[in-house]
C-alpha positions as CSV (number, residue, x, y, z in Angstrom):
1,M,-43.3,-155.6,105.4
2,E,-41.2,-153.1,103.2
3,R,-43.0,-150.3,101.6
4,S,-42.2,-149.6,97.9
5,R,-41.2,-146.0,97.2
6,C,-42.4,-144.4,94.0
7,R,-39.5,-142.3,92.7
8,S,-40.0,-139.1,90.8
9,P,-38.6,-138.6,87.4
10,S,-36.1,-136.1,88.7
11,T,-34.6,-138.5,91.2
12,R,-34.3,-141.6,89.2
13,T,-31.2,-142.1,86.8
14,A,-32.1,-140.3,83.7
15,R,-31.1,-142.1,80.4
16,F,-31.2,-139.9,77.3
17,T,-29.0,-139.7,74.1
18,E,-26.5,-137.0,73.7
19,R,-28.8,-135.0,71.4
20,Q,-31.7,-135.3,73.9
21,G,-29.5,-134.1,76.6
22,Q,-28.6,-131.1,74.6
23,Y,-32.3,-130.2,74.2
24,L,-32.9,-130.8,77.8
25,A,-30.0,-128.6,78.8
26,F,-31.1,-125.8,76.4
27,I,-34.6,-125.9,77.8
28,H,-33.2,-125.8,81.4
29,A,-30.8,-122.9,80.7
30,C,-33.3,-120.8,78.8
31,T,-35.9,-121.3,81.6
32,K,-33.2,-120.2,84.2
33,V,-31.9,-117.3,82.3
34,N,-35.2,-115.9,80.9
35,G,-37.6,-117.1,83.6
36,R,-39.7,-119.0,81.1
37,P,-39.2,-122.0,78.8
38,P,-38.1,-121.4,75.2
39,A,-40.6,-121.5,72.3
40,Q,-40.0,-124.2,69.7
41,T,-38.7,-121.6,67.3
42,D,-36.0,-120.8,69.7
43,M,-34.9,-124.4,69.7
44,Q,-35.2,-124.5,65.9
45,R,-32.8,-121.6,65.6
46,Y,-30.3,-122.9,68.2
47,F,-30.1,-126.4,66.8
48,A,-30.5,-125.4,63.2
49,V,-33.3,-128.0,62.6
50,T,-36.9,-127.9,61.1
51,A,-40.0,-127.3,63.2
52,P,-41.1,-130.9,62.8
53,S,-37.8,-132.1,64.1
54,V,-38.1,-130.0,67.3
55,H,-41.8,-131.2,67.7
56,Q,-40.8,-134.8,67.4
57,M,-37.9,-134.3,69.8
58,V,-40.4,-132.7,72.4
59,L,-42.8,-135.5,71.9
60,G,-40.1,-138.1,72.4
61,L,-38.7,-136.5,75.5
62,E,-42.3,-136.2,76.9
63,R,-43.0,-139.9,76.1
64,Q,-39.8,-140.8,77.9
65,G,-40.8,-138.9,81.1
66,L,-38.0,-136.5,80.7
67,L,-40.2,-133.4,79.9
68,R,-43.5,-132.2,80.7
69,R,-45.7,-129.9,78.7
70,H,-49.1,-128.5,79.0
71,A,-51.4,-128.8,76.0
72,G,-52.7,-125.5,74.8
73,R,-50.2,-123.5,76.7
74,A,-47.4,-121.7,75.0
75,R,-43.8,-122.2,76.4
76,S,-45.0,-124.7,79.0
77,L,-42.1,-127.0,78.8
78,E,-40.8,-128.4,82.1
79,V,-37.6,-130.5,82.4
80,L,-38.0,-133.4,84.7
81,V,-34.5,-134.3,85.1
82,A,-32.4,-133.0,87.9
83,P,-30.1,-130.2,86.8
84,E,-27.0,-131.8,88.0
85,A,-27.9,-134.8,85.6
86,L,-28.0,-132.7,82.5
87,P,-24.8,-132.4,80.2
88,V,-23.1,-129.2,79.6
89,L,-24.8,-127.1,76.8
90,R,-22.6,-126.9,73.7
């Protein structure tokens, strides 16, 4: 009998739009450079969008299993996509 393997989000093929990829790449880069994820206001400034737009993007990425956040904790974003699968940040 063959065992089925459960793959973690970081090992499966990630599917996301170009815009979603840019958000994921930004979060990953900020986390790597600053040692902590960006605040939503950082994303707001970088992408020149409104706070509700950033919030909806974060919720969508979380819903798709591409991002994890911890409710009630500031700067708790965690990218669940392997770094090599992320696009180059523009």
